[in-house]
N, C-alpha and C positions, 0 to 999 in steps of 0.2 A: 868182617866180611859184610856186604852190604845186604839189606833186606829184600827179600823177593816175594810178591805176592802172587799166589796161585789162583786164577779164576776157577779151575776146575774144583779145587778143595776149599776154596773161598776162605783162605786163611793167609796171613803173612808169615813167611818163614825167615829166620835170621841166619840161616845157614847158607844163603844164596841159592844158586840153582843146583846144589846138592839134594834141594828138596824133590827134584823131579825123579830121582833115583830111589827115593824112599819106599818103603812097603806101603804105607797108607796111601801115598799118591799112585802107585802102580794098581792097587787094588780099586780104587775110585775110577781110574781111568778104564780098567778093563770092564767094571760094571757099566758105566756110561757107553761105552763103545758097543757092549752086548745089547742093551736097548735100542741104539740107533740101527744097529745091524738087523735086529728082528723087523724093523719097519722098512729097511732097504730090502731084504729078502722077500717080504710081503709084496711090495711094489713091483719088483722084478718079476715075481711069479705070476701076477695079475696081468703083466704085459705079456709074458709067455702064454699064458692061457688065452688071451684075446687073439694072438697070432695063430695059435694052432686050432682053435675052435672057430665057431661062427661069429664070436665077438658079442653074442647077446648080453653077457653079463657085464660088459664094458659100459654100458649105458643104463642108467636108472632114472627113475622119476626124483626130481630135487627135493630133499627134505632138510630144512635148516637144522633140525636137532640131530640128524645123522651126519650129514656131509659138509658141516662147518667145522669139523675137529682139525686140529693143528697138531703137527708133530715138531718136536723141539729138534733143530739140528745142532748138533754139538760142535760141529766145525765152524759154522757160520754163526752161531751164538744167537739164534733167532728162531722164531716159530714159523713154520712152512704149512700152508694149508695142503692138507692130503689129497682132497678130491678136486678135479676141476669143474668148471660149469659153464655150459654153453646153451643158450636158447631154452631155459628152463629144465635142462637135463643135467644130471650130476654123473660125471666120469670118474669112476672110483680109481684111485692111485694116480691120476694124471698129473695133479698139481705137484706131488712128491716126485714122480719121475721127471717132470720138466726141471725141477730145481736141482736134482741129482746130475742131470746131463748138461747143466749150464757151466759155463767157463767160471763164474763168480765162485760157486761151490767147489770147482776144482783148485782153484787158486787158495781158497780159505782152507781147504783140506790140507794141502802142502804145508802152509803156515802152521795149522794146528798141530801137524804131526811132527814138525821141526821143533816147536816150542815146548811141547809135551813129551818128547822123547818115545813116541810110540813105535810099535813094530812096523817097519817099512813093507812088509810082506801082506800086511793087513788092509793097506790104504785102497788097493783097488777094490776090495769089497764094498767101499762106501761109495764108489763113483759108477756112473752108468755111462757106458759109451754113447756117443752121439748117433751112430749108426742104428743101435737098438732103439733109441727113442723115436728117431724117424720111422722106423718100421711100425712102432706102436701108434705114432701119430697117423699114418696112413689107414691103419686099420680102424682107428676111431674115425676118420673121415667117412669111410664106408660104413660103418655101423650107425652113424648118426644120419647119414643120408637114407639108409634103409629104414631107421626109425621113423624119419620124418614122413617118409612114403606111406608107411603103414598108419601113422597118425591121419594123413589126408584121406587114405582109403576109409578109415573108420568114419571121418567126419562126413566124406561123402555119403555113407551108407545111412547115418543118423539123418542127414538133411533129407535123403531119399525116402526114409520112413516118415518124416515130418510132412513131406509133400503128399505122400499117400494117404495120410491121415487127414489133411486139409481137403483132399479131393473127396474122399468118402463122406466127410462132413458136409460138403457142399451139395453132393448128390442126395443126402438124406434131407438137407433143408430144402432143396429144390422139389423132391418128391413129396414132402409135406405140404409145401405151397400149392403144388399142382393138386393134390388131393383136396384141399380146402378150396381153391376155386371151383373144382368140379362140384363140390358138396354145396357151395353157395348158388352155382347155376342150377343145381337140381331143387333147389327150395323155390324157385320162380313158379307161378301158377301157370304160366303159358308153356312151360317147357316140360314139367314134370308130368307124369301121369295122375290121374285123381286118387290112385292109391298111395301116392307119395304125400297127399294133402296133410293127414294127421302127423306126418313126421316132420313138418316144417319147423322152423325155429320158433320158439316161443318168445324170443325178443322181438321178432317181427310182428306178432300178434299183439304184443302190449303197446306197440306204436300206433296202431289203428285208434282213431278217434271213438269215442263211446257215443251213446245217443244223444248227449248233450253238446258234442262238437269239441269237447276238451281232451287235451292229450293226457293219458294216464300213466305212461311209461316214461322213462328218461329219453332225452333227445341224443340219439347217437350219430346224427348226420354230420357232426364235427370230425367224426373218426375217418382216416383214410381205408380205402378198400384192402382187406386183407390184413388189417392190423389187429393183432390178438392182444387187446387191452381192455381192461374193465374200468369204465368211468364211473366214479363215485360222487360227482357233482362238484361245483365249485365251492370252495370253503372260504367263507367270509369271516374274517377275524378283525375287522375293524372296530377299535375301541376297547378290545378284549386282550388278554394275554400279558406280555411283558414288552420290554424294550427291545428283546431279541426277535419277537414276532412281528414287529412293527408298529406296537401300540406306543402311545404317548408315554413319557416318563410321568410319575405322580406330581412333580413339581410343576408340570406345564399343563395339567388337568384343570380345566375351568369349572367352577361352582355353577349352580342353577341360575344364580343371579348375575353371571357373567364375570365374576372375580376368580383370579387364580388361587388355587389352593395353596397355602403356606406350610413348607416342610421344614421343621426344625425352629430353633429360637429366632426370634427377631433381633435386629441389630440393637435395638433399645435395651432389650433384656440382657445382651451381651455385654454392654456399657455398664449395666447395673451390676451384673456379676463381676466384673473387673474392678468396679469401685468398691464392692464388699471386700474382694481380696485385698485391695490395697490399705483399707481401713482395719483390717483384721490385725489385732495386736499379738505380738510373739510374747512368749514366756519371759518375763522379767529376770528369772534366775538361770537363763541359758548361758552357756559358757561363751565369753566373749562379748556379752552385751555390754559391759562397763569397762571395755578395754581402754587404757590410757593411750591415746593417739598424740598427747602433746609432749611426750617425754622427749628430751633433747639426746641426741647422739653425735659422736665425733666422727672424723673422716675415717678413722682406723676401726670404726665398728663394723662387725660381720652380723648378718641377720640370725636371729635366733627366736624365731616366732613360737607362739603356741604356748604363753604361760597360763597355767590353770588359774591363778588367782587374778587374772584381768589386770594386773598393774605391774609393769617393770619387764623383766627379761626372764628367760627360762632358767638361767643359773640361780637367779634369785628364788625362783619358785623350788628348786631342790633344796637350796639352802634353808628356806623357810620350813619346808617338809621334814628335814632332817631336825630342825630346831624343835618343832613341835612334837616329833616323835620321842626326842631325848626328855622333854619336859613330861609327857604322859608316862615314861617309863620311871621317871624320878618320883611322880606322885603315887604310883602303885607301891 
């Protein structure tokens, strides 16, 4: 009898299609169908609740950690997205319901029932009629439209609050500027009464020249009227600071005699140091100092560099080391 591979049990049976009637296959089939039936029942219950109620539970804010879950369809042998998605909103159970109502799922369900010898009376429990899904889709359209209207109203309310806050802020600034203008007009000697004389701005008094005709206070004529700023004077940093504040770098700074300051060693010192390094003698006992580069090799010779004794090849070094070790042991 030919071998038969069962995709549900994931094993090859050498009893042919008789495996479909075995106790193990029937048990695995019932367990798999029970898991899928729970998902189908939950999806149809959500559709019924959306039709009976106001449908507010049929729309949620999209969260990838929650609404990207997939359901394994045993009949189609692939994962199906459980929830739908539209304009940043999650539609619970909409993806699974759309799959269950499709023609492809109906065709694959018939094939699965035929190949696995499942009970024919249970097949309709895993299918969703097209009329039922159409009613659910119409409910979703109404719910999504109502949710979008609520979101637009909420955005308009927020925008109105922002405009009101800006209006209040502008009124506050306008009132402050008006009060400042009235105060400046009141400080004039020809407008205010004599009683207002001692309350004049002290900065105005500091601008008056002293007996010698020199100005003792800072010059504030450069400021525009109504500008509430404090002038601390011009900061002159020429020749001071660092390159980030506009000063010259040290290698461009001139000495008192007009010559530029030298930074770092000169080119002559660099050449002297290079000559010293060239004339420096290496240790005579270093490895490889007396390596024999004149040894002849044939065409079939393979590289074996690194002999310790600076003469010959590496295998000769190993042979000489073993020979010397044997001589030392014999002398002992």
